C-alpha positions in Angstrom: 10.4 1.5 -17.4 8.8 0.2 -14.0 5.7 2.1 -12.8 5.5 3.2 -9.1 3.1 5.0 -7.0 4.2 7.0 -4.4 2.3 8.4 -1.5 3.5 11.6 0.2 2.8 13.2 3.6 4.0 16.6 4.1 5.4 17.6 7.8 4.5 20.9 9.4 7.5 22.6 7.3 6.3 20.8 4.1 2.9 22.0 4.7 4.3 25.5 5.1 6.1 25.3 1.8 2.9 24.2 0.2 0.9 26.9 1.1 3.9 29.2 0.2 4.6 27.9 -3.3 1.4 26.1 -4.3 0.4 23.1 -5.8 1.5 23.8 -9.4 5.3 24.7 -8.1 5.3 21.1 -6.2 4.4 19.7 -9.4 7.0 20.8 -11.2 9.4 20.2 -8.6 8.5 16.6 -8.9 8.6 16.4 -12.5 12.1 17.9 -12.4 13.2 15.1 -9.7 11.7 12.4 -11.7 12.8 13.4 -14.9 16.7 13.8 -13.4 16.3 10.0 -12.9 15.1 9.2 -16.2 11.6 8.8 -15.8 8.4 10.6 -16.2 5.7 11.9 -14.0 2.0 10.1 -15.4 -0.5 11.7 -12.9 0.2 13.5 -9.4 -3.0 14.4 -6.9 -3.2 16.3 -4.1 -5.3 14.7 -1.3 -6.3 14.9 2.4 -6.6 11.8 4.8 -3.6 9.4 5.3 -1.4 10.7 2.5 -1.3 14.2 0.7 0.1 13.5 -2.2 -0.2 10.7 -4.8 2.0 10.4 -7.6 2.4 7.8 -10.6 6.0 7.7 -11.8 7.6 5.9 -14.7 11.1 5.1 -13.6 14.1 3.0 -15.1 14.6 0.8 -12.0 13.8 0.1 -8.3 17.5 2.0 -7.5 15.9 5.2 -9.0 12.4 4.7 -7.1 14.5 4.2 -3.9 17.0 7.4 -4.9 13.8 9.5 -5.2 12.3 8.4 -2.4 15.3 8.7 0.0 15.9 12.3 -1.4 11.8 13.3 -0.4 12.5 11.7 3.2 15.9 13.1 3.7 14.7 16.7 3.0 12.6 16.4 6.1 9.4 18.2 4.5 7.6 14.8 3.6 7.7 11.2 4.2 7.1 8.9 1.5 6.1 5.3 0.7 6.4 3.6 -2.5 4.2 0.9 -4.2 5.5 -0.8 -7.3 2.8 -1.3 -9.8 2.5 -4.3 -12.2 0.4 -4.3 -15.6 -2.0 -7.1 -16.4 0.7 -8.6 -18.7 3.2 -8.7 -16.0 0.7 -10.7 -13.9 0.1 -12.9 -16.7 3.6 -13.7 -17.3 4.0 -14.3 -13.5 1.2 -16.7 -13.4 2.7 -18.6 -16.2 6.0 -19.3 -14.3 6.4 -22.8 -12.8 7.1 -22.4 -8.9 8.4 -25.3 -6.7 6.5 -24.6 -3.4 5.0 -26.7 -0.4 2.9 -25.2 2.0 3.4 -25.4 5.3 2.2 -28.8 7.3 1.7 -30.5 3.7 
């Protein structure tokens, strides 16, 4: 499974829905969305500032992450941004790969 961080920002209509249904109902909806894609919700937090919601999820692949993001955005109730999260072990593996590269001007 791959791990993703979703940032979501509610539209005015999305905020009205949140006020009506509450935060727990939104968490349940996110859990259902993610589990329907074969994943799981690790953590979900509401915030104020640039983003209204942060969710860390495990999903099978990038296509599942894009499907989740497109579904949320197409609802018109929120916009979403997705960040792929990498473990320390994945960074270790990347650092061990041999890469053929020449910097500009060299």
